[in-house]
N, CA, C and O atoms as a GROMACS GRO file, in nm:
protein
  276
    1MET      N    1  -1.457  19.157  16.214
    1MET     CA    2  -1.638  19.128  16.232
    1MET      C    3  -1.635  19.241  16.318
    1MET      O    4  -1.568  19.327  16.376
    2PRO      N    5  -1.750  19.188  16.289
    2PRO     CA    6  -1.903  19.306  16.356
    2PRO      C    7  -1.849  19.213  16.527
    2PRO      O    8  -1.747  19.144  16.530
    3ARG      N    9  -1.918  19.229  16.621
    3ARG     CA   10  -1.885  19.231  16.786
    3ARG      C   11  -1.992  19.111  16.775
    3ARG      O   12  -1.959  19.001  16.818
    4LYS      N   13  -2.119  19.128  16.718
    4LYS     CA   14  -2.203  19.064  16.696
    4LYS      C   15  -2.248  18.903  16.591
    4LYS      O   16  -2.336  18.818  16.602
    5ARG      N   17  -2.118  18.927  16.481
    5ARG     CA   18  -2.144  18.834  16.439
    5ARG      C   19  -2.032  18.759  16.549
    5ARG      O   20  -2.066  18.666  16.622
    6ALA      N   21  -1.912  18.807  16.546
    6ALA     CA   22  -1.830  18.745  16.627
    6ALA      C   23  -1.842  18.666  16.755
    6ALA      O   24  -1.761  18.576  16.778
    7LEU      N   25  -1.925  18.693  16.829
    7LEU     CA   26  -2.013  18.671  16.893
    7LEU      C   27  -2.136  18.526  16.902
    7LEU      O   28  -2.161  18.445  16.992
    8ALA      N   29  -2.191  18.544  16.765
    8ALA     CA   30  -2.252  18.399  16.682
    8ALA      C   31  -2.086  18.306  16.708
    8ALA      O   32  -2.038  18.244  16.803
    9LEU      N   33  -2.048  18.333  16.593
    9LEU     CA   34  -1.976  18.274  16.613
    9LEU      C   35  -1.926  18.179  16.725
    9LEU      O   36  -1.973  18.068  16.748
   10ILE      N   37  -1.845  18.229  16.779
   10ILE     CA   38  -1.852  18.176  16.994
   10ILE      C   39  -1.946  18.068  16.952
   10ILE      O   40  -1.923  17.963  16.892
   11VAL      N   41  -2.089  18.132  17.012
   11VAL     CA   42  -2.234  18.057  17.038
   11VAL      C   43  -2.202  17.918  16.947
   11VAL      O   44  -2.245  17.815  17.000
   12ARG      N   45  -2.137  17.901  16.823
   12ARG     CA   46  -2.189  17.783  16.715
   12ARG      C   47  -2.079  17.700  16.735
   12ARG      O   48  -2.094  17.578  16.720
   13ALA      N   49  -1.978  17.742  16.763
   13ALA     CA   50  -1.850  17.643  16.749
   13ALA      C   51  -1.874  17.568  16.901
   13ALA      O   52  -1.852  17.453  16.939
   14ARG      N   53  -1.937  17.707  16.979
   14ARG     CA   54  -1.934  17.610  17.176
   14ARG      C   55  -2.112  17.471  17.112
   14ARG      O   56  -2.112  17.349  17.125
   15ASN      N   57  -2.186  17.528  17.073
   15ASN     CA   58  -2.267  17.445  17.057
   15ASN      C   59  -2.281  17.311  16.999
   15ASN      O   60  -2.368  17.225  17.013
   16ASP      N   61  -2.153  17.318  16.916
   16ASP     CA   62  -2.093  17.199  16.844
   16ASP      C   63  -2.040  17.173  16.887
   16ASP      O   64  -2.062  17.052  16.894
   17LEU      N   65  -1.922  17.206  16.968
   17LEU     CA   66  -1.847  17.097  17.091
   17LEU      C   67  -1.924  17.053  17.196
   17LEU      O   68  -1.865  16.973  17.269
   18LEU      N   69  -2.097  17.097  17.244
   18LEU     CA   70  -2.104  17.059  17.366
   18LEU      C   71  -2.218  16.929  17.300
   18LEU      O   72  -2.238  16.824  17.362
   19SER      N   73  -2.270  16.956  17.192
   19SER     CA   74  -2.331  16.834  17.024
   19SER      C   75  -2.229  16.677  17.095
   19SER      O   76  -2.254  16.587  17.175
   20HIS      N   77  -2.076  16.726  16.985
   20HIS     CA   78  -2.038  16.648  17.012
   20HIS      C   79  -2.038  16.596  17.059
   20HIS      O   80  -2.071  16.484  17.019
   21ALA      N   81  -1.983  16.628  17.271
   21ALA     CA   82  -1.942  16.517  17.363
   21ALA      C   83  -2.057  16.484  17.381
   21ALA      O   84  -2.066  16.386  17.455
   22ALA      N   85  -2.140  16.519  17.350
   22ALA     CA   86  -2.312  16.462  17.393
   22ALA      C   87  -2.301  16.291  17.410
   22ALA      O   88  -2.320  16.213  17.504
   23GLU      N   89  -2.245  16.274  17.211
   23GLU     CA   90  -2.228  16.169  17.161
   23GLU      C   91  -2.116  16.004  17.232
   23GLU      O   92  -2.102  15.886  17.199
   24ARG      N   93  -2.066  16.088  17.329
   24ARG     CA   94  -1.851  16.005  17.344
   24ARG      C   95  -1.978  15.982  17.579
   24ARG      O   96  -2.068  16.010  17.658
   25ILE      N   97  -1.820  15.889  17.524
   25ILE     CA   98  -1.872  15.888  17.631
   25ILE      C   99  -1.823  15.930  17.825
   25ILE      O  100  -1.706  15.968  17.818
   26PRO      N  101  -1.855  15.934  17.932
   26PRO     CA  102  -1.775  16.106  17.968
   26PRO      C  103  -1.663  16.095  17.927
   26PRO      O  104  -1.640  16.176  17.836
   27ALA      N  105  -1.573  16.024  17.956
   27ALA     CA  106  -1.382  16.041  17.974
   27ALA      C  107  -1.368  16.133  17.848
   27ALA      O  108  -1.288  16.226  17.862
   28ASP      N  109  -1.449  16.122  17.691
   28ASP     CA  110  -1.427  16.103  17.588
   28ASP      C  111  -1.472  16.259  17.562
   28ASP      O  112  -1.415  16.338  17.487
   29ALA      N  113  -1.617  16.287  17.663
   29ALA     CA  114  -1.615  16.469  17.654
   29ALA      C  115  -1.553  16.518  17.759
   29ALA      O  116  -1.647  16.581  17.808
   30LEU      N  117  -1.479  16.533  17.819
   30LEU     CA  118  -1.452  16.616  17.935
   30LEU      C  119  -1.314  16.704  17.823
   30LEU      O  120  -1.292  16.821  17.854
   31PRO      N  121  -1.253  16.662  17.735
   31PRO     CA  122  -1.133  16.751  17.638
   31PRO      C  123  -1.259  16.835  17.582
   31PRO      O  124  -1.239  16.954  17.561
   32LEU      N  125  -1.382  16.784  17.556
   32LEU     CA  126  -1.503  16.925  17.453
   32LEU      C  127  -1.526  16.957  17.618
   32LEU      O  128  -1.433  17.013  17.675
   33ASN      N  129  -1.594  16.937  17.662
   33ASN     CA  130  -1.669  16.982  17.774
   33ASN      C  131  -1.582  17.114  17.800
   33ASN      O  132  -1.624  17.229  17.797
   34GLU      N  133  -1.432  17.066  17.828
   34GLU     CA  134  -1.325  17.206  17.904
   34GLU      C  135  -1.327  17.284  17.816
   34GLU      O  136  -1.362  17.393  17.863
   35THR      N  137  -1.302  17.292  17.675
   35THR     CA  138  -1.334  17.368  17.583
   35THR      C  139  -1.428  17.423  17.563
   35THR      O  140  -1.408  17.535  17.516
   36ALA      N  141  -1.570  17.386  17.585
   36ALA     CA  142  -1.662  17.426  17.565
   36ALA      C  143  -1.727  17.506  17.659
   36ALA      O  144  -1.830  17.574  17.658
   37ALA      N  145  -1.591  17.465  17.782
   37ALA     CA  146  -1.680  17.612  17.864
   37ALA      C  147  -1.534  17.744  17.828
   37ALA      O  148  -1.544  17.856  17.779
   38GLN      N  149  -1.440  17.685  17.866
   38GLN     CA  150  -1.392  17.809  17.718
   38GLN      C  151  -1.389  17.884  17.655
   38GLN      O  152  -1.346  17.999  17.642
   39LEU      N  153  -1.440  17.815  17.609
   39LEU     CA  154  -1.539  17.928  17.462
   39LEU      C  155  -1.665  18.012  17.530
   39LEU      O  156  -1.672  18.132  17.507
   40GLU      N  157  -1.733  17.968  17.586
   40GLU     CA  158  -1.830  18.085  17.712
   40GLU      C  159  -1.807  18.132  17.768
   40GLU      O  160  -1.892  18.203  17.821
   41ARG      N  161  -1.655  18.141  17.815
   41ARG     CA  162  -1.605  18.299  17.929
   41ARG      C  163  -1.544  18.389  17.775
   41ARG      O  164  -1.522  18.508  17.754
   42LEU      N  165  -1.534  18.301  17.713
   42LEU     CA  166  -1.476  18.416  17.559
   42LEU      C  167  -1.569  18.448  17.459
   42LEU      O  168  -1.551  18.477  17.341
   43LEU      N  169  -1.678  18.437  17.530
   43LEU     CA  170  -1.794  18.469  17.509
   43LEU      C  171  -1.801  18.542  17.562
   43LEU      O  172  -1.753  18.641  17.507
   44LEU      N  173  -1.872  18.572  17.730
   44LEU     CA  174  -1.814  18.665  17.820
   44LEU      C  175  -1.728  18.768  17.793
   44LEU      O  176  -1.788  18.866  17.749
   45ASP      N  177  -1.628  18.779  17.801
   45ASP     CA  178  -1.595  18.861  17.819
   45ASP      C  179  -1.545  18.910  17.650
   45ASP      O  180  -1.444  18.981  17.639
   46VAL      N  181  -1.620  18.868  17.529
   46VAL     CA  182  -1.606  18.980  17.378
   46VAL      C  183  -1.741  19.085  17.425
   46VAL      O  184  -1.759  19.205  17.405
   47ARG      N  185  -1.819  18.989  17.489
   47ARG     CA  186  -1.968  19.051  17.447
   47ARG      C  187  -1.953  19.151  17.564
   47ARG      O  188  -2.022  19.251  17.547
   48ALA      N  189  -1.874  19.150  17.691
   48ALA     CA  190  -1.843  19.285  17.782
   48ALA      C  191  -1.719  19.353  17.720
   48ALA      O  192  -1.688  19.458  17.776
   49GLY      N  193  -1.608  19.298  17.571
   49GLY     CA  194  -1.604  19.496  17.522
   49GLY      C  195  -1.421  19.377  17.612
   49GLY      O  196  -1.321  19.380  17.540
   50ARG      N  197  -1.413  19.315  17.718
   50ARG     CA  198  -1.307  19.262  17.694
   50ARG      C  199  -1.156  19.235  17.614
   50ARG      O  200  -1.037  19.267  17.608
   51ILE      N  201  -1.228  19.178  17.576
   51ILE     CA  202  -1.095  19.099  17.407
   51ILE      C  203  -1.160  19.171  17.322
   51ILE      O  204  -1.265  19.200  17.378
   52ASN      N  205  -1.159  19.204  17.246
   52ASN     CA  206  -1.153  19.246  17.142
   52ASN      C  207  -1.033  19.178  16.932
   52ASN      O  208  -1.022  19.224  16.819
   53GLU      N  209  -0.972  19.038  17.016
   53GLU     CA  210  -0.891  18.994  16.902
   53GLU      C  211  -0.894  18.800  16.976
   53GLU      O  212  -0.902  18.783  17.098
   54PHE      N  213  -0.887  18.703  16.899
   54PHE     CA  214  -0.889  18.628  16.933
   54PHE      C  215  -0.892  18.516  16.828
   54PHE      O  216  -0.914  18.517  16.706
   55GLU      N  217  -0.856  18.394  16.939
   55GLU     CA  218  -0.882  18.286  16.780
   55GLU      C  219  -0.935  18.158  16.838
   55GLU      O  220  -0.937  18.131  16.958
   56LEU      N  221  -0.994  18.053  16.699
   56LEU     CA  222  -1.140  17.959  16.798
   56LEU      C  223  -0.997  17.806  16.716
   56LEU      O  224  -0.891  17.827  16.658
   57HIS      N  225  -1.038  17.726  16.736
   57HIS     CA  226  -0.921  17.623  16.712
   57HIS      C  227  -1.169  17.497  16.591
   57HIS      O  228  -1.206  17.388  16.547
   58HIS      N  229  -1.194  17.568  16.602
   58HIS     CA  230  -1.314  17.484  16.607
   58HIS      C  231  -1.398  17.523  16.587
   58HIS      O  232  -1.437  17.611  16.664
   59PRO      N  233  -1.496  17.482  16.457
   59PRO     CA  234  -1.440  17.335  16.398
   59PRO      C  235  -1.354  17.402  16.288
   59PRO      O  236  -1.391  17.336  16.191
   60ALA      N  237  -1.238  17.516  16.227
   60ALA     CA  238  -1.140  17.581  16.197
   60ALA      C  239  -1.084  17.646  16.266
   60ALA      O  240  -1.103  17.674  16.385
   61HIS      N  241  -1.004  17.677  16.190
   61HIS     CA  242  -0.864  17.769  16.286
   61HIS      C  243  -0.922  17.879  16.232
   61HIS      O  244  -0.956  17.867  16.115
   62ILE      N  245  -0.943  17.978  16.284
   62ILE     CA  246  -0.966  18.149  16.260
   62ILE      C  247  -0.955  18.189  16.358
   62ILE      O  248  -0.998  18.154  16.468
   63HIS      N  249  -0.821  18.365  16.286
   63HIS     CA  250  -0.841  18.464  16.394
   63HIS      C  251  -0.951  18.603  16.404
   63HIS      O  252  -0.965  18.691  16.319
   64VAL      N  253  -1.013  18.592  16.521
   64VAL     CA  254  -1.103  18.673  16.491
   64VAL      C  255  -1.045  18.848  16.601
   64VAL      O  256  -0.993  18.849  16.712
   65TRP      N  257  -1.074  18.946  16.530
   65TRP     CA  258  -1.069  19.085  16.543
   65TRP      C  259  -1.210  19.103  16.553
   65TRP      O  260  -1.288  19.009  16.569
   66ILE      N  261  -1.235  19.193  16.545
   66ILE     CA  262  -1.357  19.287  16.677
   66ILE      C  263  -1.346  19.415  16.628
   66ILE      O  264  -1.276  19.496  16.688
   67SER      N  265  -1.439  19.461  16.471
   67SER     CA  266  -1.457  19.596  16.490
   67SER      C  267  -1.504  19.626  16.583
   67SER      O  268  -1.506  19.569  16.692
   68ALA      N  269  -1.597  19.828  16.515
   68ALA     CA  270  -1.646  19.870  16.558
   68ALA      C  271  -1.800  19.770  16.509
   68ALA      O  272  -1.806  19.684  16.421
   69ASP      N  273  -1.894  19.810  16.584
   69ASP     CA  274  -2.039  19.801  16.560
   69ASP      C  275  -2.131  19.943  16.512
   69ASP      O  276  -2.252  19.935  16.492
   0.00000   0.00000   0.00000
């Protein structure tokens, strides 16, 4: 998939996790917040071109290969 679409996918997954975390008590939200932080790091790496292949597990399992734009 194109890099722009991959970035949008990561942003949507991160925002979804953060919205679910906001609905939970802090102890239950911690794993969601940690995963959202990992997605933020992934977002930066994909945007910088350091990563061209990755997997997401939220909201569904998907394996992504970045194609040339």
